[in-house]
Legacy VTK file of the C-alpha trace (Angstrom):
# vtk DataFile Version 3.0
C-alpha trace
ASCII
DATASET POLYDATA
POINTS 113 float
-51.832 -2.562 -42.790
-53.012 0.894 -41.778
-51.901 3.809 -43.925
-50.033 6.650 -42.256
-51.865 9.879 -41.635
-50.205 13.006 -43.006
-49.847 15.747 -40.393
-49.445 19.451 -41.079
-47.992 20.205 -37.627
-46.148 18.254 -34.970
-48.830 19.282 -32.493
-51.401 17.206 -34.404
-49.146 14.149 -34.264
-48.484 14.603 -30.544
-52.184 15.015 -29.821
-53.109 11.889 -31.823
-50.485 9.803 -30.035
-51.529 11.053 -26.605
-55.195 10.432 -27.449
-54.438 6.854 -28.497
-52.417 6.146 -25.352
-55.056 7.750 -23.115
-57.776 5.713 -24.829
-55.838 2.492 -24.164
-55.315 3.384 -20.495
-58.785 4.814 -19.855
-60.568 1.875 -21.488
-58.309 -0.510 -19.534
-57.355 -2.335 -22.701
-54.730 -4.411 -20.910
-53.956 -6.354 -24.074
-52.750 -3.061 -25.607
-50.784 -1.699 -22.605
-47.512 -3.003 -23.987
-48.255 -1.469 -27.394
-49.041 1.861 -25.734
-45.838 1.841 -23.714
-43.749 0.950 -26.752
-45.494 3.632 -28.795
-44.847 6.245 -26.119
-41.213 5.163 -25.695
-40.646 5.265 -29.446
-42.336 8.642 -29.731
-40.180 10.179 -26.979
-37.016 8.701 -28.487
-37.802 9.977 -31.983
-38.883 13.396 -30.727
-35.613 13.783 -28.822
-33.625 12.716 -31.887
-35.486 15.257 -34.005
-34.941 18.023 -31.440
-31.213 17.228 -31.262
-31.021 17.295 -35.073
-32.789 20.660 -35.300
-30.683 22.157 -32.488
-27.436 21.009 -34.105
-28.511 22.502 -37.431
-29.579 25.708 -35.706
-26.236 26.006 -33.902
-24.413 25.585 -37.217
-26.684 27.948 -39.132
-24.278 30.883 -38.916
-22.595 29.424 -42.001
-23.999 27.573 -44.960
-23.938 23.825 -44.448
-23.067 21.492 -47.257
-25.408 18.654 -48.122
-22.753 16.256 -46.874
-22.608 17.961 -43.456
-26.383 17.928 -43.160
-26.500 14.237 -44.087
-23.772 13.465 -41.534
-25.713 15.231 -38.774
-28.917 13.451 -39.825
-27.127 10.074 -39.822
-25.632 10.787 -36.400
-29.006 11.752 -34.908
-30.837 8.837 -36.501
-28.444 6.389 -34.824
-28.844 7.841 -31.322
-30.388 5.619 -28.666
-32.896 6.995 -26.182
-30.178 7.306 -23.542
-27.697 9.007 -25.872
-30.424 11.320 -27.201
-31.229 12.312 -23.599
-27.562 12.969 -22.909
-27.216 15.050 -26.077
-30.389 16.988 -25.230
-28.931 17.812 -21.822
-25.502 18.710 -23.169
-26.758 21.059 -25.892
-29.362 22.636 -23.594
-32.548 21.338 -25.195
-33.530 19.846 -21.858
-32.648 21.413 -18.536
-32.826 19.689 -15.181
-34.123 21.794 -12.320
-31.630 21.954 -9.419
-34.102 20.442 -6.919
-34.768 17.479 -9.197
-31.048 16.926 -9.724
-30.471 17.017 -5.952
-33.221 14.425 -5.366
-31.787 12.154 -8.054
-28.286 12.438 -6.585
-29.545 11.679 -3.063
-31.567 8.703 -4.343
-28.540 7.306 -6.151
-26.352 7.769 -3.090
-28.928 6.145 -0.784
-29.486 3.161 -3.089
-26.066 1.965 -4.292
LINES 1 114
113 0 1 2 3 4 5 6 7 8 9 10 11 12 13 14 15 16 17 18 19 20 21 22 23 24 25 26 27 28 29 30 31 32 33 34 35 36 37 38 39 40 41 42 43 44 45 46 47 48 49 50 51 52 53 54 55 56 57 58 59 60 61 62 63 64 65 66 67 68 69 70 71 72 73 74 75 76 77 78 79 80 81 82 83 84 85 86 87 88 89 90 91 92 93 94 95 96 97 98 99 100 101 102 103 104 105 106 107 108 109 110 111 112
């Protein structure tokens, strides 16, 4: 089993993941496509969960949080699914949808019931 690399910044981790996925796609390693997709999916899900966690803590930072509150927020965020993390990210303004994109999505949904 490969040992985990310790990163000093999130940028390093993002770059390593993108490099690995690009290497799989560029080298046409079809046997690893599924692994690359799962890795990317997992990365996006975990990044969204982390961003939601940080944003919730930031929004509550006007007062001192107890350890119990922090643990409850961490537990909540850890149990989010990709879909629920996306919804939370939209609702607490981590992610914004451009009006033109939203209009295209609405028209696509209406045209393809």
